C-alpha positions as CSV (number, residue, x, y, z in Angstrom):
1,M,-47.7,-3.3,-17.6
2,K,-45.2,-3.5,-20.4
3,P,-41.5,-4.0,-20.3
4,A,-39.0,-1.4,-21.4
5,P,-37.7,-1.9,-25.0
6,F,-35.1,-4.7,-25.4
7,R,-33.4,-6.6,-28.1
8,Y,-34.1,-10.3,-28.4
9,F,-31.7,-13.1,-29.5
10,A,-32.6,-16.8,-29.7
11,A,-29.3,-18.7,-28.9
12,S,-28.6,-21.5,-31.3
13,S,-26.0,-23.1,-29.1
14,L,-24.4,-22.7,-25.7
15,D,-21.3,-21.1,-27.3
16,H,-23.6,-18.7,-29.1
17,A,-25.4,-17.8,-25.8
18,L,-22.1,-17.2,-24.0
19,S,-20.6,-15.1,-26.8
20,L,-23.7,-12.9,-26.7
21,K,-23.4,-12.5,-22.9
22,A,-19.7,-11.7,-23.3
23,E,-20.6,-9.0,-25.9
24,H,-23.4,-7.4,-23.9
25,G,-22.4,-8.1,-20.3
26,D,-24.6,-6.6,-17.6
27,E,-27.1,-5.3,-20.2
28,A,-28.1,-8.9,-21.1
29,R,-30.2,-11.4,-19.3
30,F,-30.8,-15.1,-20.1
31,L,-34.4,-16.1,-20.7
32,A,-35.5,-19.7,-19.8
33,G,-38.6,-20.1,-17.8
34,G,-39.1,-16.4,-17.3
35,Q,-41.2,-16.9,-14.2
36,S,-39.2,-14.3,-12.2
37,L,-37.6,-12.2,-14.9
38,I,-40.7,-11.4,-17.0
39,P,-42.8,-10.1,-14.1
40,A,-39.9,-8.0,-13.0
41,M,-39.6,-6.6,-16.5
42,N,-43.3,-5.9,-16.8
43,F,-43.1,-3.8,-13.6
44,R,-39.9,-2.3,-14.9
45,L,-38.0,-3.4,-11.8
46,A,-35.6,-5.1,-14.3
47,R,-34.7,-3.4,-17.6
48,P,-32.3,-5.5,-19.5
49,A,-31.4,-4.1,-22.9
50,V,-30.9,-7.6,-24.3
51,L,-32.7,-10.9,-23.8
52,I,-30.9,-14.1,-24.7
53,D,-33.4,-17.0,-25.1
54,I,-31.8,-20.3,-24.1
55,N,-35.0,-22.4,-24.2
56,G,-33.8,-24.2,-27.3
57,L,-30.5,-25.4,-25.7
58,A,-31.3,-29.1,-25.0
59,E,-27.8,-29.7,-23.7
60,L,-28.7,-27.6,-20.7
61,A,-31.7,-29.7,-19.7
62,G,-32.0,-33.1,-18.0
63,I,-30.8,-35.2,-15.1
64,D,-27.5,-37.1,-15.3
65,R,-27.3,-40.1,-12.8
66,T,-24.4,-41.9,-14.5
67,R,-21.9,-41.0,-11.8
68,E,-21.9,-43.1,-8.6
69,N,-21.8,-40.4,-6.0
70,E,-23.4,-37.4,-7.5
71,I,-26.4,-36.3,-9.6
72,R,-26.1,-33.5,-12.2
73,I,-29.0,-31.3,-13.3
74,G,-28.9,-29.1,-16.3
75,A,-29.8,-25.5,-15.5
76,V,-32.7,-25.4,-17.9
77,T,-34.4,-28.5,-16.4
78,R,-37.9,-27.5,-15.5
79,Y,-39.4,-28.1,-12.1
80,R,-42.0,-30.4,-13.6
81,A,-39.3,-32.7,-15.0
82,L,-37.8,-33.0,-11.5
83,E,-41.2,-33.4,-9.9
84,R,-42.2,-36.3,-12.1
85,D,-38.9,-38.2,-12.0
86,G,-39.4,-40.8,-9.3
87,D,-35.8,-42.1,-9.3
88,F,-34.5,-38.5,-8.8
89,L,-36.9,-37.9,-6.0
90,K,-36.0,-41.1,-4.3
91,A,-32.3,-40.2,-4.5
92,C,-32.9,-36.6,-3.4
93,P,-35.9,-36.6,-1.1
94,L,-35.5,-33.0,-0.1
95,F,-36.7,-32.1,-3.6
96,A,-39.7,-34.3,-3.1
97,D,-40.7,-32.2,-0.1
98,A,-39.7,-28.8,-1.6
99,L,-40.9,-28.9,-5.2
100,P,-44.7,-29.1,-4.4
101,Q,-44.3,-26.0,-2.2
102,I,-43.0,-23.9,-5.2
103,A,-45.7,-21.6,-6.5
104,H,-48.4,-23.4,-8.6
105,P,-48.4,-26.1,-11.3
106,Q,-48.5,-23.5,-14.1
107,I,-45.3,-21.9,-12.7
108,R,-43.6,-25.3,-12.2
109,N,-44.4,-26.2,-15.8
110,R,-42.2,-23.4,-17.1
111,G,-39.8,-22.5,-14.2
112,T,-36.3,-23.9,-14.3
113,I,-33.9,-24.9,-11.5
114,G,-31.1,-22.7,-12.9
115,G,-33.4,-19.7,-13.2
116,N,-34.5,-20.1,-9.6
117,L,-31.0,-20.4,-8.2
118,S,-29.7,-17.6,-10.3
119,H,-32.5,-15.3,-9.2
120,A,-31.5,-16.1,-5.6
121,D,-34.6,-15.0,-3.8
122,P,-33.9,-15.7,-0.1
123,A,-37.5,-16.7,0.5
124,S,-37.4,-19.4,-2.3
125,E,-37.1,-23.0,-1.4
126,L,-34.4,-24.4,-3.7
127,P,-31.5,-22.1,-2.6
128,A,-32.0,-23.6,0.9
129,V,-32.2,-27.1,-0.4
130,A,-29.0,-26.6,-2.5
131,L,-27.2,-25.3,0.6
132,A,-28.4,-28.2,2.8
133,M,-27.3,-30.7,0.2
134,R,-23.9,-29.1,-0.3
135,A,-24.6,-28.6,-4.0
136,R,-22.0,-27.2,-6.4
137,M,-22.8,-24.8,-9.1
138,R,-21.0,-25.1,-12.5
139,M,-20.8,-21.8,-14.4
140,K,-19.5,-21.3,-18.0
141,S,-18.4,-18.3,-20.0
142,A,-16.6,-17.7,-23.2
143,R,-13.4,-17.7,-21.0
144,G,-13.9,-21.1,-19.6
145,E,-15.8,-22.8,-16.7
146,R,-15.6,-23.1,-12.9
147,E,-17.4,-24.5,-10.0
148,V,-18.6,-22.8,-6.8
149,A,-20.1,-24.4,-3.7
150,A,-23.6,-23.4,-2.8
151,S,-22.2,-21.8,0.4
152,E,-20.3,-19.3,-1.8
153,F,-22.8,-19.0,-4.6
154,F,-25.4,-16.9,-2.7
155,V,-23.7,-13.6,-1.8
156,G,-26.5,-11.2,-1.1
157,L,-30.1,-10.3,-1.7
158,L,-30.9,-11.4,-5.3
159,T,-27.2,-11.6,-5.9
160,T,-25.0,-14.6,-6.7
161,A,-21.4,-15.3,-7.6
162,V,-22.2,-15.5,-11.3
163,E,-20.0,-13.0,-13.2
164,T,-21.4,-10.7,-15.8
165,D,-20.3,-12.9,-18.7
166,E,-21.2,-16.2,-17.1
167,M,-24.1,-18.6,-17.1
168,L,-25.1,-21.2,-14.5
169,T,-25.2,-24.3,-16.6
170,E,-25.3,-27.2,-14.1
171,I,-26.1,-28.1,-10.5
172,I,-24.2,-30.9,-9.0
173,L,-25.7,-32.7,-6.0
174,P,-23.8,-35.2,-3.8
175,V,-25.8,-38.4,-3.2
176,P,-26.9,-38.5,0.4
177,A,-24.8,-40.9,2.6
178,P,-26.3,-44.2,3.7
179,G,-28.3,-43.8,7.0
180,S,-29.4,-40.3,6.0
181,G,-32.9,-38.8,6.4
182,S,-34.1,-35.4,5.2
183,C,-37.0,-33.0,5.4
184,F,-38.1,-29.7,4.0
185,M,-40.9,-27.7,5.7
186,E,-42.1,-24.1,5.4
187,I,-44.8,-21.8,6.7
188,A,-46.5,-19.5,4.1
189,R,-49.6,-17.4,4.2
190,R,-51.1,-19.5,1.4
191,R,-49.9,-22.6,-0.4
192,G,-47.6,-21.4,-3.2
193,D,-46.6,-18.1,-1.6
194,F,-43.0,-17.5,-0.7
195,A,-42.1,-18.8,2.7
196,L,-42.3,-16.7,5.9
197,A,-39.8,-19.2,7.1
198,G,-38.6,-22.5,5.9
199,V,-36.0,-25.2,6.7
200,A,-34.2,-27.9,4.8
201,G,-32.6,-30.5,7.0
202,V,-30.4,-33.5,6.4
203,I,-29.2,-35.8,9.2
204,T,-27.0,-38.9,9.0
205,L,-26.8,-41.6,11.8
206,D,-23.9,-43.9,12.4
207,E,-24.1,-47.6,13.2
208,E,-24.7,-46.8,16.9
209,R,-27.7,-44.6,15.9
210,R,-25.8,-41.4,17.0
211,C,-25.7,-38.4,14.8
212,A,-22.8,-38.6,12.4
213,A,-23.5,-35.4,10.4
214,V,-26.3,-32.8,10.2
215,R,-27.0,-30.0,7.8
216,L,-29.6,-27.2,8.2
217,A,-30.4,-24.4,5.8
218,L,-33.2,-21.8,6.3
219,C,-35.1,-19.7,3.8
220,G,-37.1,-16.5,4.3
221,V,-35.2,-15.3,7.4
222,G,-32.2,-13.4,5.8
223,D,-30.9,-11.7,2.7
224,T,-29.6,-15.1,1.5
225,P,-30.5,-18.7,2.4
226,V,-29.0,-19.1,5.9
227,D,-26.7,-22.0,6.7
228,A,-27.6,-23.0,10.2
229,S,-25.6,-26.2,10.4
230,A,-23.3,-24.7,13.0
231,A,-26.3,-24.3,15.4
232,A,-26.8,-28.1,15.1
233,A,-23.2,-29.1,15.6
234,S,-24.0,-30.1,19.2
235,L,-25.9,-33.1,17.8
236,V,-22.9,-34.6,16.2
237,G,-21.7,-37.7,18.1
238,Q,-24.7,-37.7,20.4
239,P,-28.0,-39.5,20.5
240,C,-30.8,-37.5,18.9
241,T,-33.0,-37.0,21.9
242,D,-35.9,-34.6,22.2
243,K,-33.7,-32.5,24.5
244,A,-30.8,-32.4,22.1
245,I,-33.1,-31.3,19.3
246,D,-34.7,-28.6,21.5
247,D,-31.2,-27.3,22.1
248,V,-30.7,-27.0,18.4
249,T,-33.9,-25.1,17.9
250,A,-32.9,-22.6,20.6
251,A,-29.5,-22.2,19.0
252,V,-31.1,-21.5,15.6
253,R,-33.3,-18.9,17.0
254,D,-30.3,-17.2,18.6
255,M,-28.2,-17.2,15.4
256,I,-30.8,-15.8,12.9
257,A,-31.8,-12.2,12.4
258,P,-34.9,-12.0,10.3
259,S,-36.0,-8.5,9.3
260,G,-39.7,-9.1,9.4
261,S,-42.2,-7.8,6.9
262,V,-45.8,-6.7,6.5
263,H,-46.8,-10.4,6.7
264,A,-44.8,-11.5,9.8
265,S,-42.8,-9.8,12.5
266,A,-39.1,-10.7,13.1
267,A,-40.1,-12.3,16.4
268,Y,-42.7,-14.5,14.7
269,Q,-40.2,-15.5,12.0
270,R,-37.6,-16.4,14.6
271,H,-40.2,-18.4,16.6
272,V,-41.5,-20.3,13.5
273,A,-38.0,-21.0,12.3
274,G,-37.2,-22.8,15.6
275,V,-40.5,-24.8,15.5
276,L,-39.8,-25.9,11.9
277,V,-36.2,-26.9,12.7
278,G,-37.4,-29.2,15.5
279,R,-40.2,-30.7,13.3
280,A,-37.9,-31.2,10.3
281,L,-35.2,-32.9,12.3
282,K,-37.7,-35.3,14.0
283,T,-39.3,-36.0,10.6
284,A,-35.9,-36.7,9.0
285,L,-35.1,-39.1,11.9
286,K,-38.4,-40.9,11.5
287,R,-37.6,-41.4,7.8
288,I,-34.4,-43.2,8.8
289,G,-36.5,-45.3,11.2
290,H,-35.3,-43.6,14.3
291,A,-37.6,-42.2,17.1
292,A,-36.1,-39.1,18.8
C-alpha cells in the first residue's frame, strides 16, 4: 500500500513547525515516530495533504526532573528513552508496568509519547496511565500556549482537545504522594497487541494505613480511556480489605459499557476489567507494603 500524495516539510524549529500548522490547519499532520500515522496513511485511512516532520526538534525531547513536585516529558521523547531511564521509572512506576506492554521493541524505538497521546487510541496504554496520574497536557500554537488536564484532553474516539493549529509539546506528571503504590495490568490476545481491557491504578494510604486517595483508569473498554475513580470512592477513608476491593470491582463493572469486538464480547470485557481492577489494586497495595 502507498499513501496518497502529500507535501513534506522538515521543521527547523518549533516556531517553524507551528507556523506551518497555522498555515495548513486540518490538512497538515505532525510526523514524529510515525508508528500510528504512517500505517494509517498507507491504508489511506488518513490522507493529510501536508506532513510536518518534527523529528529534528531536540527541544521537544527529554525528561525534566528539576521541579520538586512534577516531571515534564517532551512530546517527542521516545518510548525507549522512558523505558531505559531508571530514575524516571522509579518516580513514575506506572510507566514501568505499562511501557513493556506497548507493541514491540522496534515500535518502542521510534514511537513517541506525544504521538501516542495525540492519536488517542482508547485501547492504548498511555492514555489510561496519563489519566490515572492526573497528567496535564501543554499545547502550543502560533497564538500562544495552554494546559489541559488529561481528564479533558481525550474527548472521543481518536479525538483530543488539540486544536487544528496546535501541537502537544509537553506532558506534565505530578510526582506520586508518599505512601502511594501503583500498578498497570492488561489482557491482550498476544503480547504487544492492543488491550482487550486494561487498568491503571494508583492508591495512597494515610498514616493509619487507610485509603487516603485512589485513582483508576481503564483502557480498551470505551471510546476514550475511562476514568473509573468514582467507582473506587468507597475505599477512601476505609481499610483496604478484600471485601472493600471486591465492592470496587463490582462498581467498575456496573459503570463501564464496552462495545465488544471480534476478539472479545462486551460481557467478557466487563468481566475482565473487574478482575484486573481487583488484581491491580492488590498489587499496588503490596508495593506499599500493605496486605489487603
